[in-house]
C-alpha positions, 0 to 999 in steps of 0.5 A: 757769399757766406752761409747766412746770406746764401740761406736767406737768398735761397729762402727768398727764391721760393717766396711766392708773393707780389713783394718778391716778383723776381723770386725764381718760383714766382717767375716760373709760376707766372710763365717767365724765365729766370732773370739773368744770372739768377740760376748761377746765383742760386747754384752758388748759394747751394754750394755755399750751403753745402759747404756749411752743412757737409758734416752736419747730421741734421738739416733744419726743417725750413731749409729742407722745405726750401730745398724741396721747393727749389728741386721739385716745385720748380720742375713742376712749374716748368712742366706746367708752363710747358703744358700751357705752351710757355716757351722756356729758355733752351737750357732752363730744364738742365739748370733746374736739373742742376739745382735738383742735383745740388740740393741732393748733394746737400742731403748726401754730403757729397757734391755731385755734378751733372754728367 
């Protein structure tokens, strides 16, 4: 996966509309778990974006918004689903935390892992 593909893939994961029913945020909003391999693909895309930007001093506004949505909005949707009784997969909370840590890594310029 190259930077442009990773960037587009991450944008696609945040689009909430009927044209993109498998976007992560769309699925979480509907109380559905991610499709198999989706979190792994998101984490890979985040790592590719990290590598592409690790020496950058500025992040484009669109990418910043996508990273915000993936790290914060996904956890908000997870919590909202939990409040209404959605039974999420057992490791989804940790997976969303991994996404948040990966997005933080992009901003800090230093790759971090879940400890």
